[in-house]
C-alpha positions in Angstrom: 34.7 -30.7 -61.6 38.5 -30.1 -61.7 37.9 -26.4 -61.9 35.6 -26.5 -58.8 38.3 -28.5 -56.8 41.0 -26.0 -57.7 38.7 -23.0 -56.9 37.9 -24.7 -53.5 41.6 -25.2 -52.7 42.3 -21.6 -53.7 39.7 -20.2 -51.4 40.9 -22.3 -48.5 44.5 -21.2 -49.1 43.5 -17.6 -49.3 41.9 -17.8 -45.9 38.3 -17.2 -47.1 35.2 -19.2 -46.3 35.5 -22.8 -47.5 32.8 -23.7 -50.0 32.0 -26.9 -48.2 30.9 -25.0 -45.1 27.7 -24.1 -46.9 26.3 -27.5 -47.5 22.6 -28.4 -47.3 21.2 -27.2 -44.0 18.4 -28.2 -41.7 16.1 -26.1 -39.7 18.8 -24.5 -37.6 17.9 -23.4 -34.1 20.6 -20.7 -34.3 18.6 -18.5 -36.6 15.3 -18.4 -34.8 13.9 -15.0 -34.0 14.2 -13.4 -30.6 11.3 -14.7 -28.5 10.5 -13.1 -25.2 9.5 -15.6 -22.6 6.3 -15.3 -20.6 8.4 -14.8 -17.4 10.6 -12.0 -18.8 11.4 -9.4 -16.1 9.5 -11.4 -13.4 10.9 -13.1 -10.2 12.2 -16.7 -10.6 9.7 -18.2 -8.2 10.1 -21.8 -9.3 13.8 -22.0 -8.4 15.1 -21.6 -4.9 34.0 -16.3 -16.5 34.0 -13.3 -15.9 37.6 -11.9 -16.1 38.2 -12.8 -19.7 41.2 -11.0 -21.2 42.8 -10.6 -24.6 45.3 -12.9 -26.0 46.8 -12.8 -29.5 45.1 -15.3 -31.9 47.2 -18.0 -33.5 48.6 -17.2 -36.9 46.9 -18.8 -39.8 50.1 -20.2 -41.1 50.7 -22.2 -37.9 47.1 -23.4 -37.5 46.5 -27.0 -38.5 43.8 -27.1 -41.1 41.6 -30.1 -41.4 41.3 -31.7 -44.8 38.3 -30.5 -46.7 36.1 -32.7 -48.8 36.2 -31.9 -52.5 32.8 -30.5 -53.7 30.7 -33.0 -55.5 29.5 -31.0 -58.4 27.8 -33.9 -60.1 25.1 -34.1 -57.4 23.2 -30.9 -58.3 23.6 -31.8 -62.0 22.0 -35.2 -61.4 19.3 -33.6 -59.3 18.4 -31.0 -62.0 18.6 -33.6 -64.7 16.2 -35.9 -62.8 13.8 -32.9 -62.3 13.9 -32.1 -66.0 13.1 -35.7 -67.0 10.2 -35.9 -64.4 8.7 -32.8 -65.8 9.1 -33.8 -69.5 7.8 -37.3 -69.0 4.9 -36.2 -66.7 3.8 -33.5 -69.1 4.1 -35.7 -72.1 2.2 -38.7 -70.8 -0.6 -36.4 -69.5 -0.9 -34.7 -72.9 -0.8 -38.0 -74.7 -3.5 -39.4 -72.4 -5.7 -36.4 -73.1 -5.1 -36.4 -76.8 -6.2 -40.0 -77.3 -9.3 -39.4 -75.1 -12.4 -37.6 -76.1 -12.4 -34.2 -74.5 -15.9 -33.1 -73.5 -16.6 -29.4 -74.0 -18.8 -28.9 -71.0 -16.9 -28.2 -67.7 -19.0 -30.7 -65.7 -17.6 -33.6 -67.6 -21.0 -35.0 -68.4 -21.2 -37.5 -71.2 -22.4 -35.8 -74.3 -21.3 -34.2 -77.5 -17.5 -34.2 -77.8 -14.7 -33.0 -79.9 -11.4 -34.8 -80.4 -8.3 -32.8 -79.7 -5.9 -32.9 -82.7 -2.2 -33.7 -82.3 -1.2 -30.6 -84.1 -3.4 -28.3 -82.0 -1.3 -25.2 -81.2 -3.3 -24.4 -78.0 -2.7 -27.8 -76.6 1.1 -27.6 -77.1 1.1 -24.1 -75.7 -0.6 -25.4 -72.6 1.8 -28.4 -72.4 4.8 -26.0 -72.5 3.3 -23.7 -69.8 2.6 -26.7 -67.6 6.2 -28.0 -68.1 7.5 -24.5 -67.1 5.4 -24.7 -63.9 6.7 -28.2 -63.2 10.3 -27.3 -63.7 10.0 -24.1 -61.6 8.3 -26.0 -58.8 10.8 -28.8 -58.6 13.8 -26.6 -59.1 12.7 -24.3 -56.2 12.0 -27.4 -54.1 15.6 -28.5 -54.6 17.3 -25.1 -53.8 14.9 -23.5 -51.3 16.8 -22.2 -48.3 13.8 -21.0 -46.3 10.4 -22.3 -45.4 8.7 -19.5 -47.4 10.5 -20.6 -50.6 9.4 -24.2 -49.9 5.8 -22.9 -49.6 6.3 -21.1 -52.9 7.6 -24.4 -54.4 4.4 -26.2 -53.1 2.2 -23.5 -54.7 3.9 -24.0 -58.0 3.5 -27.8 -57.6 -0.3 -27.2 -57.2 -0.2 -25.1 -60.4 1.7 -27.8 -62.2 -0.8 -30.5 -61.0 -3.7 -28.3 -62.1 -2.1 -28.1 -65.6 -1.7 -31.9 -65.7 -5.4 -32.3 -64.8 -6.2 -30.0 -67.8 -4.1 -32.1 -70.1 -5.8 -35.2 -68.9 -9.3 -33.6 -69.2 -9.9 -33.8 -65.4 -11.9 -30.6 -65.2 -13.5 -31.3 -61.8 -10.1 -31.6 -60.2 -8.9 -28.5 -61.9 -11.8 -26.5 -60.5 -10.9 -27.6 -57.0 -7.2 -26.7 -57.6 -8.3 -23.2 -58.7 -9.5 -22.5 -55.2 -6.4 -24.0 -53.7 -4.3 -21.7 -55.8 -6.6 -18.8 -54.8 -6.0 -19.4 -51.1 -2.4 -20.5 -51.5 -1.4 -17.3 -53.2 -2.9 -15.2 -50.4 -1.0 -17.4 -47.8 2.2 -16.8 -49.7 1.6 -13.0 -49.7 0.9 -13.1 -46.0 4.2 -14.9 -45.4 6.1 -12.6 -47.9 4.8 -9.3 -46.4 5.1 -10.5 -42.7 8.7 -9.2 -42.5 7.7 -6.0 -44.3 4.7 -5.3 -42.0 6.8 -6.1 -39.0 9.4 -3.6 -40.1 6.5 -1.0 -40.3 5.1 -2.1 -37.0 1.8 -3.2 -38.5 1.6 -6.6 -36.8 -2.1 -6.0 -35.8 -3.0 -5.7 -39.5 -1.2 -8.9 -40.2 -3.2 -10.7 -37.6 -6.4 -9.3 -39.0 -5.6 -10.5 -42.5 -4.6 -13.9 -41.2 -8.0 -14.2 -39.5 -9.8 -13.2 -42.8 -7.7 -15.9 -44.7 -8.8 -18.6 -42.2 -12.4 -17.6 -42.7 -12.0 -17.9 -46.4 -10.6 -21.4 -46.0 -13.6 -22.4 -43.9 -16.0 -20.9 -46.5 -14.4 -22.6 -49.4 -14.5 -26.0 -47.7 -18.1 -25.4 -46.8 -18.9 -24.4 -50.4 -17.5 -27.7 -51.8 -19.5 -29.7 -49.2 -22.7 -27.8 -50.1 -22.0 -28.4 -53.8 -21.8 -32.2 -53.2 -25.0 -32.2 -51.1 -27.3 -29.4 -52.2 -26.1 -28.7 -55.8 -24.2 -26.0 -57.6 -26.4 -23.0 -57.1 -26.3 -22.9 -53.2 -22.5 -23.5 -53.4 -22.1 -20.5 -55.6 -23.5 -18.2 -52.8 -21.1 -19.7 -50.2 -18.1 -19.5 -52.5 -19.1 -16.0 -53.5 -18.7 -14.8 -49.9 -15.2 -16.3 -49.9 -14.5 -14.5 -53.2 -15.6 -11.2 -51.7 -13.3 -11.7 -48.7 -10.5 -12.3 -51.1 -11.3 -8.9 -52.7 -10.9 -7.2 -49.4 -7.6 -8.9 -48.8 -6.4 -7.6 -52.2 -7.4 -4.1 -51.3 -5.6 -4.3 -48.0 -2.5 -5.6 -49.7 -2.7 -2.7 -52.1 -2.9 -0.2 -49.2 0.1 -1.7 -47.5 2.1 -1.8 -50.7 1.5 1.9 -51.2 2.5 2.6 -47.6 5.8 0.7 -48.2 6.6 2.7 -51.3 5.7 6.0 -49.6 7.9 5.2 -46.7 10.9 4.4 -49.0 10.2 7.6 -51.0 10.2 9.7 -47.8 13.5 8.1 -46.7 15.0 8.7 -50.2 14.3 12.4 -49.8 16.1 12.5 -46.5 19.0 10.4 -47.8 19.3 12.8 -50.8 19.8 15.7 -48.4 22.5 13.8 -46.5 24.3 13.1 -49.8 25.1 9.5 -48.9 25.5 7.5 -52.1 25.4 4.1 -50.3 22.1 5.0 -48.6 20.5 6.1 -51.9 21.6 2.9 -53.6 20.1 0.8 -50.8 16.8 2.7 -50.9 16.6 2.5 -54.7 17.3 -1.2 -54.7 14.6 -1.7 -52.0 12.1 0.3 -53.9 12.8 -1.8 -57.0 12.3 -5.0 -54.9 9.0 -3.6 -53.5 7.7 -2.9 -57.0 8.7 -6.4 -58.3 7.1 -8.1 -55.3 3.9 -6.1 -55.6 3.7 -6.6 -59.4 4.3 -10.3 -59.0 1.5 -10.7 -56.4 -1.0 -8.5 -58.2 -0.5 -10.1 -61.6 -0.7 -13.6 -60.2 -3.7 -12.8 -58.0 -5.6 -11.0 -60.8 -5.3 -13.9 -63.3 -6.1 -16.6 -60.7 -9.1 -14.7 -59.3 -10.4 -13.7 -62.8 -10.2 -17.2 -64.1 -11.8 -18.7 -61.0 -14.6 -16.2 -61.2 -15.2 -16.6 -64.9 -15.4 -20.4 -64.6 -17.1 -20.9 -61.2 -19.7 -18.1 -61.4 -20.1 -17.1 -65.1 -19.5 -20.5 -66.7 -17.4 -19.1 -69.5 -14.9 -20.9 -71.7 -17.3 -23.3 -73.2 -14.9 -23.7 -76.2 -11.7 -25.4 -75.3 -9.4 -23.2 -77.5 -10.2 -20.1 -75.4 -10.2 -22.1 -72.3 -6.7 -23.5 -73.0 -5.4 -20.1 -73.9 -6.7 -18.6 -70.7 -5.0 -21.4 -68.7 -1.7 -20.8 -70.5 -1.7 -17.2 -69.4 -2.7 -18.1 -65.9 0.0 -20.7 -65.4 2.8 -18.5 -66.9 1.8 -15.5 -64.9 1.6 -17.6 -61.7 5.1 -18.9 -62.2 6.6 -15.5 -62.9 4.5 -13.8 -60.2 5.5 -16.3 -57.5 9.2 -16.1 -58.4 9.0 -12.3 -58.1 6.8 -12.3 -54.9 9.0 -14.8 -53.1 12.4 -13.3 -54.3 13.2 -16.8 -55.6 14.6 -15.2 -58.8 17.5 -13.9 -56.8 18.7 -17.5 -56.3 19.4 -17.6 -60.0 22.1 -15.0 -59.5 23.7 -17.0 -56.6 26.0 -19.9 -57.4 28.5 -22.0 -55.4 29.2 -20.8 -51.9 27.3 -17.6 -52.5 24.0 -19.5 -52.5 22.5 -20.2 -49.1 22.2 -23.9 -48.2 18.9 -25.5 -49.1 16.6 -27.0 -46.5 16.6 -30.8 -46.4 13.6 -32.6 -47.9 13.1 -34.7 -44.7 13.8 -33.2 -41.3 14.2 -35.0 -38.1 15.2 -33.7 -34.7 18.4 -35.2 -33.2 19.7 -34.8 -29.7 22.7 -32.6 -29.3 26.0 -34.5 -29.3 28.1 -32.3 -27.1 29.1 -34.5 -24.1 27.5 -33.9 -20.8 29.6 -31.6 -18.6 28.6 -33.7 -15.5 26.0 -31.4 -14.2 24.6 -32.5 -10.9 23.1 -29.3 -9.5 20.9 -31.0 -7.0 23.8 -32.9 -5.6 25.8 -29.7 -4.9 23.7 -28.8 -2.0 21.0 -26.2 -1.2 23.4 -23.4 -0.6 24.9 -23.9 -4.1 21.4 -23.9 -5.6 20.4 -20.7 -3.7 23.5 -18.9 -4.9 23.0 -20.0 -8.5 19.4 -18.9 -8.4 20.5 -15.5 -6.9 23.0 -15.1 -9.7 20.4 -16.1 -12.4 18.0 -13.4 -11.3 20.3 -10.5 -12.0 19.0 -9.6 -15.5 19.4 -6.1 -16.8 16.8 -4.2 -18.9 17.9 -2.9 -22.3 16.9 0.6 -21.2 19.3 0.4 -18.3 22.1 -0.9 -20.5 21.7 2.1 -22.9 21.5 4.5 -20.0 24.7 3.1 -18.6 26.4 3.4 -22.0 25.3 7.1 -22.2 26.5 7.7 -18.7 30.1 6.6 -19.3 30.5 9.3 -22.0 30.7 11.6 -19.0 34.4 12.6 -18.5 33.8 12.6 -14.7 33.3 8.8 -14.8 35.9 7.8 -17.4 37.6 9.0 -20.6 35.4 6.7 -22.7 36.5 6.2 -26.3 34.2 3.7 -28.0 36.7 2.5 -30.5 39.4 1.8 -27.9 37.9 0.8 -24.5 37.2 -2.9 -24.0 34.6 -4.5 -21.6 37.5 -5.1 -19.2 38.3 -1.4 -19.2 34.7 -0.4 -18.6 34.4 -2.8 -15.7 37.5 -1.5 -14.0 36.9 2.2 -14.7 33.1 2.5 -14.5 31.2 -0.5 -13.1 33.4 -1.1 -10.0 33.6 2.6 -9.0 29.8 3.1 -9.6 28.9 0.2 -7.3 31.5 0.9 -4.6 28.8 2.5 -2.3 26.7 -0.7 -2.2 29.5 -3.3 -2.9 27.0 -5.2 -5.1 26.7 -6.1 -8.8 25.6 -3.3 -11.1 22.3 -5.2 -11.9 21.5 -5.4 -8.1 22.2 -1.7 -7.8 19.8 -0.9 -10.7 17.1 -3.3 -9.7 17.3 -2.4 -6.0 17.7 -6.0 -5.0 14.6 -7.0 -6.9 15.0 -10.2 -8.9 14.8 -9.8 -12.7 14.7 -13.0 -14.7 16.4 -12.5 -18.1 15.1 -14.0 -21.3 18.5 -14.0 -23.0 22.0 -14.6 -21.9 24.9 -12.8 -23.6 28.1 -14.9 -24.1 31.0 -12.5 -24.7 34.7 -12.0 -23.9 36.0 -9.1 -21.9 38.7 -8.3 -24.5 35.9 -7.2 -26.9 35.2 -3.5 -27.4 32.4 -2.5 -25.0 30.8 -0.6 -27.8 30.6 -3.9 -29.8 29.1 -5.8 -26.9 26.3 -3.2 -26.6 25.9 -3.1 -30.4 25.5 -6.9 -30.4 22.7 -6.7 -27.8 21.0 -3.8 -29.6 21.2 -5.4 -33.0 19.8 -8.6 -31.6 16.8 -6.7 -30.1 16.2 -5.0 -33.5 16.3 -8.2 -35.4 19.6 -7.5 -37.2 22.0 -10.4 -37.8 25.2 -8.3 -37.7 26.0 -5.2 -35.7 28.4 -3.2 -37.8 25.9 -0.4 -38.5 24.6 -0.3 -34.9 28.3 -0.1 -33.7 28.8 2.9 -36.1 25.8 4.6 -34.5 27.1 3.9 -31.0 30.4 5.6 -31.7 29.3 8.9 -30.2 26.6 10.4 -28.0 24.6 11.7 -31.0 24.2 8.2 -32.5 23.6 6.6 -29.2 20.6 8.9 -28.7 19.2 7.8 -32.1 19.7 4.1 -31.1 17.9 4.7 -27.8 15.0 6.5 -29.5 14.7 3.7 -32.1 14.5 1.1 -29.3 11.9 3.2 -27.6 9.8 3.5 -30.8 9.9 -0.2 -31.3 9.0 -0.9 -27.6 12.2 -2.9 -27.1 13.7 -1.2 -24.0 11.9 -3.7 -21.7 13.8 -6.7 -23.1 16.0 -8.4 -20.4 19.5 -9.8 -20.9 22.0 -11.5 -18.6 25.5 -10.0 -19.0 28.2 -11.2 -16.6 29.9 -7.8 -16.4 26.7 -6.4 -14.9 25.4 -9.5 -13.1 28.5 -10.6 -11.2 29.4 -8.7 -8.0 32.9 -7.5 -8.9 33.5 -6.5 -5.2 33.3 -10.2 -4.2 36.0 -11.0 -6.7 38.4 -9.0 -8.7 38.0 -5.4 -7.5 40.9 -5.4 -5.1 43.7 -6.3 -7.4 45.1 -5.6 -10.9 47.5 -8.6 -11.4 48.2 -7.9 -15.1 48.7 -4.2 -14.5 46.1 -3.3 -17.1 46.1 0.4 -18.1 43.5 2.8 -19.5 44.3 2.8 -23.2 43.5 6.5 -23.5 45.1 8.0 -20.4 47.8 5.3 -20.0 47.0 5.2 -16.3 46.9 1.8 -14.6 43.4 0.6 -13.7 42.5 1.6 -10.1 41.8 -1.0 -7.4 38.9 -0.8 -5.0 39.7 -0.5 -1.2 36.4 -2.1 -0.1 36.4 -4.7 2.6 33.9 -7.1 0.9 35.0 -10.7 1.3 36.5 -12.1 -1.8 35.5 -15.6 -3.0 37.3 -17.5 -5.8 37.0 -21.1 -7.0 38.6 -22.8 -4.0 37.7 -20.4 -1.2 35.5 -22.0 1.6 32.8 -22.9 2.3 33.1 -25.7 -0.3 30.6 -28.2 -1.6 31.3 -31.9 -1.8 33.1 -31.4 -5.2 35.5 -28.9 -3.6 33.9 -25.9 -5.3 33.4 -22.5 -3.6 29.8 -22.0 -2.7 29.9 -18.2 -2.5 32.1 -17.7 -5.6 30.0 -16.1 -8.4 32.5 -17.0 -11.2 32.1 -20.8 -11.2 28.4 -21.2 -11.8 27.7 -19.9 -15.3 26.9 -23.3 -16.8 24.6 -24.3 -13.8 22.9 -20.9 -14.1 22.2 -21.5 -17.8 20.7 -24.9 -17.0 18.4 -23.4 -14.4 17.2 -20.6 -16.7 16.7 -23.0 -19.6 14.5 -25.2 -17.5 12.5 -22.3 -16.2 11.9 -20.7 -19.6 11.7 -22.9 -22.8 12.3 -19.8 -24.9 15.6 -18.9 -23.1 18.1 -17.9 -25.7 21.9 -17.5 -25.9 23.2 -14.4 -27.8 26.9 -14.9 -28.8 28.5 -11.5 -29.1 31.6 -12.3 -31.1 34.5 -9.8 -31.1 36.2 -8.6 -34.3 39.2 -11.0 -33.8 36.9 -14.0 -33.1 38.9 -14.5 -29.8 35.7 -15.5 -28.0 36.0 -19.1 -29.4 39.4 -19.4 -27.5 38.1 -18.4 -24.1 37.3 -21.1 -21.6 34.1 -19.9 -20.1 32.7 -18.8 -23.5 33.2 -22.2 -25.0 31.7 -23.8 -21.9 28.6 -21.7 -22.3 28.4 -22.5 -26.0 28.6 -26.2 -25.3 26.1 -26.1 -22.5 23.5 -24.1 -24.6 23.9 -26.5 -27.5 23.7 -29.6 -25.3 20.4 -28.3 -23.8 18.9 -27.4 -27.2 18.8 -23.7 -26.5 18.3 -21.2 -29.3 21.7 -19.7 -30.1 22.1 -16.5 -32.1 25.6 -15.6 -33.4 26.2 -11.9 -33.6 29.1 -11.0 -35.8 30.3 -7.5 -36.8 30.3 -8.2 -40.6 30.9 -10.8 -43.2 34.4 -9.3 -44.0 35.5 -10.0 -40.4 34.4 -13.6 -40.6 36.1 -14.2 -43.9 39.4 -12.7 -42.7 39.6 -14.4 -39.3 37.8 -17.7 -39.8 41.0 -19.7 -40.4 42.1 -18.9 -36.8 39.4 -21.2 -35.4 40.3 -24.4 -37.3 42.7 -25.7 -34.7 40.5 -25.2 -31.6 41.1 -27.6 -28.7 39.5 -27.3 -25.3 42.9 -28.1 -23.7 44.3 -24.8 -25.2 41.5 -22.6 -24.0 42.5 -19.6 -22.0 41.0 -17.5 -19.2 42.2 -14.7 -17.0 42.3 -17.0 -14.1 44.0 -20.4 -14.6 41.7 -22.0 -12.0 38.8 -21.3 -14.4 40.4 -23.5 -17.1 41.0 -26.3 -14.6 37.4 -26.0 -13.3 36.0 -26.4 -16.8 38.3 -29.2 -17.9 37.4 -31.2 -14.8 33.8 -31.3 -16.1 34.7 -32.8 -19.4 35.1 -36.6 -19.2 36.2 -37.2 -22.8 38.2 -34.2 -24.1 38.8 -35.7 -27.6 35.1 -36.2 -28.2 34.4 -32.7 -26.8 36.9 -31.2 -29.3 35.3 -33.1 -32.2 31.8 -32.0 -31.3 33.0 -28.4 -30.6 34.3 -28.2 -34.2 31.0 -29.6 -35.4 29.2 -26.9 -33.4 31.2 -24.2 -35.0 32.0 -25.6 -38.5 29.3 -28.1 -39.3 28.1 -27.4 -42.9 24.5 -28.0 -41.9 24.0 -26.8 -38.3 27.3 -25.0 -37.5 27.2 -21.6 -36.0 29.3 -20.0 -38.7 27.5 -21.8 -41.5 24.2 -20.6 -40.1 25.4 -17.0 -39.8 26.6 -17.1 -43.4 23.2 -18.4 -44.4 21.6 -15.5 -42.6 23.9 -13.0 -44.3 23.0 -14.2 -47.7 19.3 -14.4 -46.9 19.4 -10.8 -45.5 20.7 -9.8 -48.9 17.7 -11.5 -50.4 15.5 -9.8 -47.8 17.1 -6.4 -48.0 13.8 -4.7 -48.5 12.5 -5.5 -45.0 16.0 -4.6 -43.5 16.1 -1.2 -45.2 12.4 -0.6 -44.6 12.9 -1.1 -40.9 15.4 1.7 -40.8 13.4 3.9 -43.2 10.4 3.7 -40.8 12.6 4.4 -37.8 14.2 7.4 -39.5 10.7 8.8 -40.0 9.6 8.3 -36.4 12.7 9.5 -34.5 13.8 13.1 -34.1 17.2 13.0 -35.9 16.4 10.4 -38.5 18.8 11.9 -41.0 21.7 10.6 -39.0 20.7 7.0 -40.0 21.2 7.8 -43.7 24.2 10.0 -43.1 26.0 7.0 -41.6 24.5 4.2 -43.7 27.4 1.9 -44.6 28.5 1.0 -48.1 28.0 -2.7 -48.9 30.9 -4.8 -48.0 32.7 -6.7 -50.9 32.0 -10.4 -50.9 
């Protein structure tokens, strides 16, 4: 315990992730997959921040750090000790109960000739040990499972454990029922396990077909047991036989998909070997090893379960209990090992301390967000305010148009774009404003030709972030990545950008819609006519040009005003109201938080307001960070966040946001909870996703392996594949 406290203090002082940040976690909304709403890209029929700039972050030495709770190392020790005692006592009493009962040799449990099991019977104790192993594995996995799939694996092992206890107690009828539950449960686990793999291969239709076959098996098994109770054993065998044959087809299909996975990785390895990238080869070799382990785990467990079920239910073998117990020992041990391999649960054994993702709670309950209400009264702001907010909310941009714009700014005639240097602010000043000068509209309106496009996601970002990283965050989110460092590397030149565009095209993702303030807000009705901070092009060192257009400019206090004194025509004071309208219109509306490399986003007024509003309304929030290394290096700069110290390019934006917060102290406390909470905090959730992706590296690598096969210059992916970052 003393060592753990010292280690915790050392990590905190060295400005790395506090171990307490990764406590037990609930079902976090932050990590839900991107879900396109039914109204994506359609008019908003049911409904009638921008200038963020860069400021230097506070130094870690001057940042007040909250006291951190010492890790309670005795809790997991007590949990595992309790689990061990439950397993030992449960197995012992079941065996003792069975030993001192007469065990009937026939499987139907009919009263008849019997044989008494001896205390020194080796097969009995072998069975007891295998049952204890299943019980320990089930309860251990139940304690540490960080995902729903691992919880399902724990439940399957519990069924195996209960089946073994039934054997020890001579409850043969219950054991036969649990055989079929194991038979169906293993297929369900495999469907869950291979869902990510088949999604990476684009085989979602096959997954739906297998899910339908599994549901049919469940119906047949239930009907078989009903028939057995009403019409006898012989008719039930025919019904259960059909379910058994369907299970055989499922096994064949799994084998085919497993072979396809291995062939895809082998093909990618040949390409990576030509590119001579050691990091790519290591990733592909590790993924191939994972594929083999998962496949072997499933096949071994499925083969023993199916064979034993067939031998008992249809052939009536194992009339003598020694052979019967021996077969059960093999089945239980193979089930435990196979499920641990299939679910990747064995990787949790190598994770300890903060490196282990937080476990899901045993009991979940939904709670209302605690971020204080920002006094939203949209209806009371008047019809003109609502109309302007709706107009702003329907300026989504398709991912295809975002990539086309990104390719366009590589043209020297537009700007001297350098992805590693130019920020979003630079791109707005040097490209977006000049390109929209003919229409004096927002870029989204120019692209959509005044048609209304409802976005399904809103991107929260700061303008001091590299524009390349903003686009990489959006692309990585669309592809299902949880960090954008590799996508940013591909977007560093035109060659890589074309590969990214083709990958999005192959996956059918170019029609996704996002709301990005740089494209949605009409810059000609705001900032285009002045450059108050004398910002310059970081490449040419020439000051940003101003636009000579005569479009009326509207800021926070420019008339006409609503009853709260807010400008109705200003497009830079309605972001929170706009989020509220979109969230009410689409229950799947999601916030994508594109965090810059310095984590400056959390110090920007409008960004924090958007985070708070999304959390208060229960919206899905997906944090997009460049890499784990960036988070560990810069996390300490966030610990002294206070809403009173937030910054914005225009001081009136800060005052506008602060006026909506009735209790600033409570807001600061809940803001820290939103970011740092060990269970539901944004950073804790991202770290959890990072560790889980390491566990799910097969599907991650397989996605890019399949893309490298389908796009024209797939070798570029492996040529630029990054080396793993040190933990």
